[in-house]
C-alpha positions in Angstrom: -265.2 122.3 32.7 -262.8 120.1 34.6 -259.6 118.2 33.8 -259.2 114.7 32.4 -256.7 112.4 34.2 -254.0 111.3 31.8 -251.5 109.7 34.2 -252.7 110.0 37.8 -249.5 108.3 39.2 -247.5 111.2 37.8 -250.1 113.9 38.4 -250.7 114.6 34.7 -254.0 116.0 33.6 -255.3 117.1 30.2 -257.2 120.4 29.7 -259.8 119.7 27.1 -260.4 123.4 26.3 -256.8 124.4 25.8 -255.7 121.0 24.5 -252.6 120.6 26.6 -251.3 118.1 29.1 -250.1 119.7 32.3 -249.4 118.9 35.9 -252.0 119.0 38.6 -250.4 120.9 41.4 -247.1 119.0 41.3 -244.0 121.0 40.5 -241.4 119.3 38.3 -238.8 122.1 38.8 -236.4 119.9 40.8 -236.4 117.3 38.0 -235.9 120.1 35.4 -233.0 121.4 37.4 -231.4 118.0 37.5 -231.8 117.5 33.8 -230.3 120.9 33.1 -227.3 119.9 35.3 -226.9 116.6 33.4 -227.1 118.5 30.1 -224.2 120.7 31.2 -222.1 117.7 32.2 -222.9 115.9 28.9 -221.9 119.0 26.9 -218.7 119.2 28.9 -217.9 115.5 28.0 -218.6 116.1 24.3 -216.5 119.2 24.4 -213.5 117.3 25.7 -213.4 115.3 22.5 -212.5 118.4 20.5 -209.6 119.5 22.8 -210.8 123.1 22.6 -212.3 125.1 25.4 -212.0 124.3 29.1 -213.4 121.9 31.6 -216.7 122.7 33.4 -215.0 122.7 36.8 -211.5 124.0 35.9 -209.7 127.2 36.8 -209.7 130.1 34.4 -206.9 130.3 31.8 -206.7 126.5 31.2 -208.4 126.5 27.8 -205.9 124.4 25.9 -205.2 121.8 28.6 -206.8 118.9 26.8 -204.9 119.7 23.6 -201.5 119.8 25.3 -202.2 116.7 27.3 -203.3 114.8 24.2 -200.2 115.9 22.3 -197.8 114.8 25.1 -199.6 111.5 25.6 -199.5 110.8 21.8 -195.8 111.7 21.8 -195.0 109.2 24.5 -197.1 106.4 23.1 -195.5 107.0 19.7 -192.1 106.8 21.2 -192.9 103.6 23.1 -194.4 101.9 20.0 -191.6 103.1 17.8 -188.9 101.8 20.2 -190.7 98.5 20.5 -190.8 98.1 16.7 -187.2 99.1 16.4 -186.3 96.5 19.0 -188.2 93.8 17.1 -186.4 94.7 13.9 -183.0 94.7 15.7 -183.7 91.3 17.2 -184.8 89.9 13.8 -181.6 91.2 12.2 -179.4 89.7 14.9 -181.2 86.3 14.8 -181.1 86.3 11.0 -177.4 86.6 10.8 
């Protein structure tokens, strides 16, 4: 028995005996490789949110880089906002006198 064409433009055929949809001589391995690479990159992006681990393309021994960078950035932003609020309070006290 032969195959039934499911999507001829993509080369998909159905095997009625086995009950599966498969390719008809076309290899999708390059597409599968690209999807695997994109999955690694997506996992790396999601992993950056936790601050643990290391980047996908970083040197060994830099596991806590994101944690330290986030801490220093938060420190400087906190200092800047705090000084801005303190300046507004100082100006309000000087104008109010």
